[in-house]
N, C-alpha and C positions, 0 to 999 in steps of 0.2 A: 583516372579511371577505365579508359578508352583500351591506355596500354597495358596494363595488369590482366584484363578479361584477354587482351590480344593472346597475350603471355600465355595466359593459362590454357587457352582455346588451341593454342598448337602444342603445348606439351600434352595435352590429354588425350590424343591424337597422332602421337607416336609412334605405338603400337600397332596403331589400326594402318600406319603408314608402312610400313616394315610389312607386314603381314600383305598388304595389296601390291610394293615391289617383289615380293618372295613370287607371288603367285603369280603378277605378269612377264616373271623373268621363265617359270616352268611354260607359258602359251608362246611364248615366240620362237619363232625357227631361225636355227641355223643358218648364216647365209656360206654359200659354197662358191668359191675361190678356184677359177682354173688358172692352173699356170702351164707354163711349159719348159721345157729347157733343150737344148742343143748338145751335142756333145759331137767336137770336133779335135779331139788331143789325140795323140799318138800311144802305141801300146805302154812304148820307154817311160811317157811320159804320166802316163797314169798307173803303173807300178812306182817309180818316184814319188807321187803324192800318196799313193796308198798304205806304201813307207811310212812318210812321216804323218799321215795321216795314224796309224797304228799305235806310233810310240806317243803319239800325244793323249788318244783312249787308253793307252796303260797307264802312262805318267797322270792321266785325272783319273780314272777306273783308282789309283793305288792311294791317291791324294784325299781320293772324295773319303775310301776305306778308314785311311786312320784318321780323317776330320770326327765321321761318324763313331767308329765304333774301338780305336785305339791298336796300341800293338800288349797284348795280354801278355807276352811274354818278356818283351821291356820297356815295361810301367807299371811297378811294383803299386801302385794305387788300384789297378784294378782290380788287384786280388784283392781288395779290405771286403769281409763280410759287413750283409746290412743288419745295421742292427735291430736290437727286438726294439726299441723305443728309443728317441732321441734324449742324449743325457744318462743311460741306463748304467755306467759306469762312473758317469760323473764329469765328464770330459768329452768324451763323442760323439757326435751330432749323427747322421743317417748311418756313417761308417765307420768301421773302426779294422785294424791291424787286423789278421787271421790269427788265432791262437791254434795251440797245437791239438786239443781234443775239443773245437767247438767248430761245428756246421751252422754254415748262414742260415739263420732262420726263416722261413716263412712270414711276414707281416702283409695285417691288414689293418690298411689305416680307414676311417669312418669318419667324416665331418659333416657340419651343416652353417651355410654361412648365409645371414637375413639381410640384404640389402636396403639400403635408406636412401633415396632416392635425391638427389643432389641437383635441384632447378631443375627440375620435373615432377611430375607426378606416376610414375612407372613405377612401379614396386616390384620385388625380386626376390626370390630365395631358390638358394645353389647344394643340391647334397652331391658330397663327393664320394668314390670308394673306390678304395685302392688296392693291388694286393701287389707285394715283391717280394721275388725271389732272389737270385744271390747277382746275378748280370743280368736280369730285364726285372719286366711287369705291364700290367695293364691299371688301366684305370677308366672309371665311369663315372658322369657327374651328372643330373638330371637340374636344370633351367626354368624355372616357373615364373615369368613375368603375367603382370594381370592392371589393367589402368581400368577404375569406376566409373567414369565419367569421358566418353561411352565405354560402357564397360566390352573391354576385349581381354582376351590370355592369350599365350603364346608361350609353348613346351618348348622347349630345345636338350635332346639326349646326346651326349657326345660318348664314344668308345676309343678310347687308344691303347697303341703301343707305345711301352716306356723304355729308355733306354741313357741311362748314366754314363757318361762320357769322361768325367772326373770324379772320382771315389775317392776325396780323401777327408780325414776325420774332422773338418771344420766349415766343410765346402763342401756340396755338388753342384753341380751341373750337365746335365742331358737334354734330350730331345725324345719328341712324342710325336706321332702318326696315327691318324687315324678317322674316323667318320661322324659327322653330323645328321642329326635328324632332326625334323622342326615339323611337330604337328598340328594341332591346334587350326586346321582347313589347309596349312600349305604344303604337309603330307608330302614330305620331299628328302632324299636323301643330300647327303657333298661331303667332300675330302675337309679334314684339316690337320695342319702339320704347323706344331709350337715348340719353346726351349721354355726351360723351367730352371730355377737356382736358387738356392736354397744355404745361406751364411750361418754360421752360431759364433757370434759376435763374442759374448760372453754368459757365463755362467745362467742355463735355463733359457735362455732369450735366443732368438733367430730373424732374420729379416730372411723375405721366401717372396719371390719373386716370378710370375709367369708371362709367357707370351704368345698367344695360339692366335694364327689363320687360314681362313677356308672359303669357301665359298658354296651358294645352296643355291639351286637354279641361275646362277650366273650372277647372281648378289655375295657380295662381300658378306661373312659370318666372324667377325674379329672381335678378338679377346685380350687386355692387357689389365696384370692384378699386381699389385704391390701390398704384404702385410707384414706387421710384426705378429711374433710368437712365443709365447710363456708357455713353456712347458715344465706341468706340474704330475708325475711320474708320468704314468702312460700316458695322461691326459694334457690336453693343451687347448689353452686358447686365443685369439688372433681379432687383430683389428687392423682394418688399412681402406685400400681405396681401389676400385676398378671400375674400365671403362669399358664398354661393348659398343659394337657398330654393327648392326643388323641391315642391309641395304644401307640406304642413304640415312638417315636419322642413328644419332650416337646417345646412349644414354653411360651415362656417370652416377657413380654410387659411393657412397660410405660401409664399409663393410664391417663385418664384427660376428665371431664363431667361434664354434667348439670341434675337439673334435677327439676319439679315441685312436690306440694303438692297439691292437688287439694281437 
């Protein structure tokens, strides 16, 4: 009986712990570090070091550009257009090969997911909206969390720029970068960066995965989700698993949702 009470007491206060740690991070001052350096190399040595440094920077920049953006003139899949909705033609997912007289449409996607807590009592709901153009997109989502005992709420909004690096008919992978805002008394901004992938395994079904990390007031705000999707014309339903880490506490959820492509 005592063990059950302790577990319940801990879970009921997880959201308050997240909020308290986020707020304490905003009040803590940053430490300044003093450093000094000496420079005694000759001018010829300096020029030699600068030459190799320039080569390294150029090589790193070219590699980073290829990894994140790709070569649009050399990779045919980057010319694929965004479909009106997955399986619109019976076999293509989010991307399809360009057609002679067809331009890539602008797709709006709206979905809502209900979060059923696993081993804790912090309920949640996430509303997502995304607009996709041919080569990039923007996404926003609003996560609302709440506990009943003691009554505590936490709301987080994320806005991100999205880019798909791989655009095959049955698989796409990309990255996103943006900002988080946590309200509910925390009222602070932070950055976020993440990656997403979706594989269209067989007719009308897909597997979606997303990993996103960030910080708010020097505290981690991380998310991982994996969901199975079933597409029905422009509509889809989904079910899966998601874990969130907000400051120290971690939250685990079974998720279920639905959405539509407009």
